N, C-alpha and C positions, 0 to 999 in steps of 0.2 A: 533826272534827279539822282542825288548821291545817297548811297547806303550809309547809315550810321550804326555802328556796333557799340552798345553799352555793356560794360563789364562791372561786376562786383565780385570781389574775391575774399570777402569776410564771412561772417555768420550768415548762413543761407545764401551761399554764393550762387551766381547765375549770370545770364547774358540775355540781351534783347537786340533785335534788329529792326530798324526803322527805315522807311523811305518815303519822302514827302510827308504827308500828314497821316500816314498809315503805320500802325504797329504791325509788322509782318509776322514776327515770331518772338516768343519770349519763353524762357524755361529756367528752372533752378536746378542746380547741379545734383541735388539729392535725388531727383527723379531718375537720373541716369546712373549715378554711382551707387544708389540704393542705400546710402547712409543718411539718415534723417538730419536735416539742417546742416548739410555739408559745408565745410570751410575749405579755403584754399583757392588756387587759381582755377577758374571754371572751364577747363579744357574741353570737357565733353559738351557743355552747353554752347560754347563757341562753335564747335564742330557741327552741332545740331542746327544752329542758326544758318551757317553757311550751306550745309547740305540741303536744308529746306528750300532755299532759293536757288540752289545749283550754282553758287558762285565760289570762286577760289579766294583763299586768304590773300594772295598776292594782289588781287584786284580791288580790295577794299581800302578806301582812302581815309575814312574818319573813324576814330576809336575814342570812346569816352570812358573814363574811369573815375571812381569816387574815393575820397578820403585819403589824407596824407599826414595824419597826426603821428607823433612819435611812436605810440603804442602799436598802431597799425603797421607803420613802417618797419618796426622791429620784428613783428611776426612775419612780414614778407621776407626779410633777410634771414630769419631763423624760424622756419615754418614748424620746427619741432615744438616750439613754445605754444603755438596755436593748437597743434594736435593734442598736446598734453592737456590744455585747458578744455578742449572739446571733449576729451574722454572723461575728465573729472566732472564737468558740467552735466554730461549725459549719463553719469553714474556707471560708466564703463570701466573706470579705474578708481581705486580707493585713494583718498587724499593721504599725503604723507605728513610727517611730523612738522615740516616747515611750511605747510600750506597756509596756516593762519597768517604768517608773515608775508607769504607770497600774495595772499588775497589783499592785504593792506597795501602792498606795493602796487598791485595791479590797478586798484581803484585810483590811487594817487597818480600813477603814470598815465592812465587813460584820460585823465583830465587835462593833460598838457595839449596846447594848441600846436598846429603845424608851424614849421619854420622853413627857412630857405634850404637847409640841409635835408630835412625829411621830404620836401617836395622834389628835390633833385634826386635823392635816392629812390623815391617811388617811381619817378619817370624812367630812370635807368632800369629798374626792376621790370616795369611793365614793357618797356621796349625790348628788353632781353627775352622775356617770356613770349611776346608776340612774334618776334623775329624767328625764334626757334620753332615756331609753329607755321612758318611760311608767309607771314605778313611782311610786306615791303613797301617802302615809300608811302607810309601812312602818317597822318596828322594825329598826334596823341594829345587829347585834352584831359586835364585832371580837374574835377569840380569838387567843391566843398560838400561835405556829407549832408548837411541840412538844406543846402541849396537843392540838392538832388531830390530830397523828400518834397520840398516846396514845388519844384518844377513838375513833378509827377502829379501832385494834387491839383495845382492850379490849371495846368494845361489839359487835363482830362476831365475837369469838373463840369464843363458845359456852361460855366458862369462867365458873363461878360466882364464883371469886376467883383472882387471879393477880398475879404481878409483871409490870409493864409497863415495857419499856425502849425508848426511842427514840434513834436515832443517825443523824445525817446530817452534811452539811458545816457549815452554819451557818444559823440562823434565829432572829430576835428575841434576838440576843446569846447564844445557846446552841448547843452542838453535840450536845446530848442531854439526856435527862431520865429519872428513875426514879420510878415510881408504884406504889402498891398499889391494885388494883381489888377492891372487896368491897362487896356489897350495892348494886350498881349505881353506886357512887360511886368516883371517882378521888381518891386521896389522894397528894399530891406528897411524895416522899421526898427527892429530890435534883435540883438543876439542875446540868448540866455546862457550864461556861462555854465560850464559843466560842474562847477563846485557844488551847486544845488540843483538836484535833478529829481523830478517826479518819477522818471523811469527807473533810476537807481533806487529810490525809496521803495517802489513796488517790487523791484528785483530783490532787494534785501528781505522784504516781507515773504516773498515766495521761497527764498532760500532758507530762511529761519523756520519755515513750516515744513521743512524736509521735502520740498518740491524742487524741480529743476528750473533755475532761472533762465529767462529768455525762451521758455517753452510752456511752463505750467501756470503762468499768471492768470489764465482763464479759470483755472480751478479755484484760485483765491477769490476771484469775482463771484463764482458760483456758490462757494461755501458761505460767503457773506450773507446770502439770503436766508440762512438757517439760524442766524443769531438773533437774540433779543436786541432791539434797537437801543442805542445809548445816545444821550444828548451830546451835541457837539461840545458843550462846555465841560462835559465829564470825560471827554475822549482825550487821553494823554498823548496820542499820536499827533493831535493838532498842534502841539508845541514844537514839533520837529521840523516843520516846513511851512512856510507862509508865502503870501503874495504882497508885494509893495509896488503899486503902480503896474508896470509891465515887467517886473523882476520877481523871480523866485528867491526867497531868502531863507536862511536857516542858521541857527547858532552852532551847528555841528558840521564837521567835515563828513565826507561820505563814510569813512570808517567809524567816525564818532557816532554817526546816525545808526549804523549797524549795531554798535554796542548798546545804544539806548533802546533800540527796538528789541534787542535780545532781553534786556532787563524787563521791559514791559510785557513781552510775551510770557514770561515766567508767571505773571500774575493773572493771566486771562486764558480761558479756553480757546481753542484754535478758531472756532467759528466766530467768536467775539472779536478776536484779533483781526481776522479777515474783514469783518464788518467795519471795524474802526479804520483799517487801512483803505478800504474802498471808499469810505466816506471822506477821508482826507483827500484822496485823489480827485474825487468829484468836486468837492468844495473849492479846492485850490485851482483846478483847471477851469472851472466855471468862472471864478473871480478873474482869472487871467483873460478869458474870452470877453467877459463884460467890459473890463477896463480897456481892452484893445478896440472893441466896437465903439465905445464912447469916444476914444481918441480919434479914430479914423472916420467915424460917421458911416461906416459900412454896416450892412445887415447880413449879407450872404457870407458864408464861411466855407473854406476848404481845409481839410485836416489830413495830416500824414505823420508817420513816425510810429514806433511800436506802442506808445502809450494809447494810441487810438485803435488798437485791437480790442480795447475795453468797450464792449457794446453798450453797457449801462451808462458809462460816461457819455458816449456819443448821443444816446437818447436824451440825456439830461441837457446837453448842449442844444439839441434840436428843439427841445421844449421851452427854452428860454424865450421870454417875450421879446427880447431884443434881436433874436435871430430870424432870418428869413429862410433861404435855402441853406442846408448844411450838407456838404458832400464829404464823404470819407473815401480817400483813395483805397481801392479794394486790396492792394498788395502793400499795405501801409508800413510793414516792418522793413528791416534792412534787405530782405529779399527783393524789394521793389526798387532798390537803388540803381540797378542797371538801366531800368526804364527811365528813371529820372535823369540820370547822367546823359543818356542818349537824347532825351527831349531838350535838355539844356543846350547841348551842342547844336542840335538841329535848329534851334532858334537863333543862337548867337551867330552861326555861320550862314544859315540859309533862310532865316526869317519865318520858319514854320512854328506857329505859336499855339496851335490847338489840335486836339485829337478827340475822336469820338470812340469811346470804348463801348461799342454796342453789346459785346459779350467779351468774355475772358478766355475764349477757346483759341489760344495763341500758341499751343505746343504742337508736338508731332501728331500726325494722323497715320492710320494704318489701313492698308488695302485688304480686300477680301482674301487675296492670295497670302498676305502676311498672316491673317487669322487662320487660314486653312493649314499653313505650314506649322504654326504653333500647335494647333489642334492635333495634327498628325503626330507630332513629337510627344504629346502627352497621352494620347490615346483615349480621351474621354468620349463618351457617347454624345453625339450632337446632331442637330437637324437644322436645315435652313428654313426660316419662316417667311411667309408673305406679309405678316403683320406682327412684327416683334413688339411694338408698343402695346398693342391690344393684348397679346399673350402675357406680357409682363404685368399689365394692369390686372388681369384676371388672377394671376398668382398672388399679387400683392393683396387684392381684396379677399383672397382665400386665407390670408394670414401668413404667407410665406415671406421670408427675407430673400431678396434677390441681389446679385451683383450685376452691375450695369456699366459696360464699357462701350462708348460710342464716339465716333468722330475725333476731333482734336482735343488733346489734353488741356485742361484749364491751367492758368497760372494762379499763383496765390495759395493761401492756406485752406481754401474752402472748395468742396466738391459742388459743382454747379450743373450737374446733370449729364456729364460725360464720363466721369470716373466716380461713380456713386454706389453706395449701398442703399437700397430703397425698401421701405416697409410701410405698413399702415401707420397712420399718425395717432390712432385713437386707442391703442392697447398698451397699457403699462407693462404687461408681461413681455411684449415684444421688445420694448425699450430695455427691460431688465435683462432679457436674454442677450441682446446686443452688448450691453455693458459688461456682463459677467463672463460671457463665453467668447465673444469675438473681439470687441474693441477694448475690453479690460480697462474701462474708465471707472473712475470713482462714482459711487452711486448717486451723488448729488449733482453731477455734471450732466446737464440736459442735452438731448439731441435737437436738431433744427428741422424746420419744415421748408419744403419747396412748395410754392403755391402759384396758381394762375393769377396773373396780375389783376385781371378783372374780378377775381373773387376776394381780393385783399380787403376791400372796404367792407365786405360782409364779416370777415373773420377778425379784423383788427381795428383798434382805435387809431385813426390816422390824423387826428387833430394836431396841427403843428408839425407834422412830419410828411414829407413828400416821398412816396415810394420810388419815383423815377430817379431821385438823387442817390438812392442807396439800395440798388437791386440785388447786391451780391453778398448778403449776410454780413453787413458791416455795422448794423445798428439794431438795438432791441426795439421791439414794438409790443404794445399791450394787447393781449388777446381778449376779445369780447366775451363776456360772461356766458352767453348762450352757446358759445362754441368751445368752451373749455373742455368739455367731455370729448368732443370730436378730435381735439388736439392734445389730449392728455399725454401722449407719448413725446410731444415736442414742446411742451410748455413748462417753464420753470415754476417753482413753488410761489414766486411772487406774481405770477400771471403774465409774464412776458415771454417772448420767444425771439429767436434771431432768424428772420425769414429770408428766403431767396425768392424773388418775384420773377416769374417766367412769362415772357411774352412770345413774340414770333421770332426771336433771335435763335431759339433752339427748338425747331419744329418737331423733332423726334421726341424730346423730353416733354414738350407741350402736349403732344398726342397722348403720351402715357398718362399725364395728369388729367386730360379731358376724359379718358376712359375710366380713370379712377372716380372722377366726378359722377359718372353714371351710377356708381354703386354707393358712394358716400354722400352725394348731394353737393359737395364742394371739391374743387380740384386741388387737393393738398395731400402730400405724403411726407413721411419721415425720410430725410436725406442726409446721409453722413458719408464721409470720404471713404473711398475704396482702398483701405489699407488695414493691416493688423497693427495693433498697438505698438508704438515704438518704431514703426517702419514708415518710409515715405509713401505718399499716395502712389498707387499703381500707375505705370506709364504705358507699357507695351502689352499686347495680348499674352505674351509669355509670362510677364509679371502677374497678370490676372489669373492665369491658369495655375501658376505656382501658389498663389494665395488660395485659390479654390481648392487645391489639393490638400492644404493644411487646415481647412476649416470644415465645419459640419453643415455649411450652407449647401443646398442641393441644386440651385439654379444660377447659372451665369449666362448673361446675354453679351455676346461678342458681335457687335453689329447686328446682322440679321440671323446669326447663329444662336440657338438655344443649346447650351451645354448642360448636361445633367449627370448626376451620380446618385447612387443609392444612399 
């Protein structure tokens, strides 16, 4: 069978390697470059894919790339533009006097669809970049942005047939798409033009609240829970974007919508504005899903695109009486495009139509020798344990916060038990300590639980939601009243949480949870990503030790090694 290399070179760049019906390796560039949500050609990710399999670039025959719109093509030819936007968006550079005009131009320019010239320029660019890195005699396929989102969602959903919906800001002249997946084939139903975008709407809201677009939308969702509810008829944001059949409609351009939002924000407190925006997102996306289900007669749904990082929206879709199974692709944002591109080419050329994502541990692994070499260079006190999960659980039950690096690194935005910070789930003071001292997150943004799958029905209301469809922190679930106190540190003010369900796919982390259960009565912990605020998740043992040296946490587990400091 042939290797397929998928590449994405935009926001949250990365690469993925497939062979047959297996995802062999996948990683995003930020984990290697150490710049959060890295942009640009993913040279380090490509090299990591090849090194993991021990293959040479010159022997790889199939490469898949996503997105050819004019805006993306321009930043490929003039990467300084991409870098400038990256620095401003991440608040690393102050905006200049002409930035309001640049912003308006950016939004209008990104709405343009691909054409023959941009496709040709993109192919030449990619061929040049790959050839300079040792690739030769390869077939280069370039796929549509939203097709890649749809490929990833449909082919890893486990569903025989379903409606596929993609929604994000903008890509290849679209803000979304609707498909029917049946018999391993994706059939396009509707393209949603970029002029009206739920993703851009929520991006504007995030930006106007002095948060980082493409990064802090989750904060808007969390803050919305602290507002007094307002009826839809009294919500002025409802007038900005609507649904007509299978189309999103608005009387405003993207820049006009930004200006209207700015006027409305002046009249409302931040939490009320966040609530109104969240409500618009939910109501319009739900209407789109309902209309599509009625048209197609389908009940099961697969979702991808950055809009579906909104776990409250995903929960509302799953709770619709019209829906059956609802699957959210766990790397739903643009960071998952490399996987979708590779899956699309693998089907088109070799007929491979499905993948089982048993877990997301698809990144690099490190040997005991790698860990010992890193430990030697840092000089921390350490000891090798016979039972690392047991010792970790004991420390957690004693109220300690621990760093936990095990096995292969996860792909996607969530820590899933291999690059995690772990603590008790039932103590608000631990949550506050994490927020204020280590993670530096806003006070209203909750942490998430990891729990044993077989304990989920005790801890959560599961009516209308199937945990096996969404095991990787992609959907909100309601916590049962009797366990609110046990899960105080991982439950939002509205009584929901974003859980990670752990079965036998991660035996070491499962063992930790089982030991915690002996003390708490349930196998559940607070689990957040192993990183300092504003930095990518830790990848290597050296990354972990560097983070350890800059924090006041006393315990780090590197494989079987317990690293300690006073």
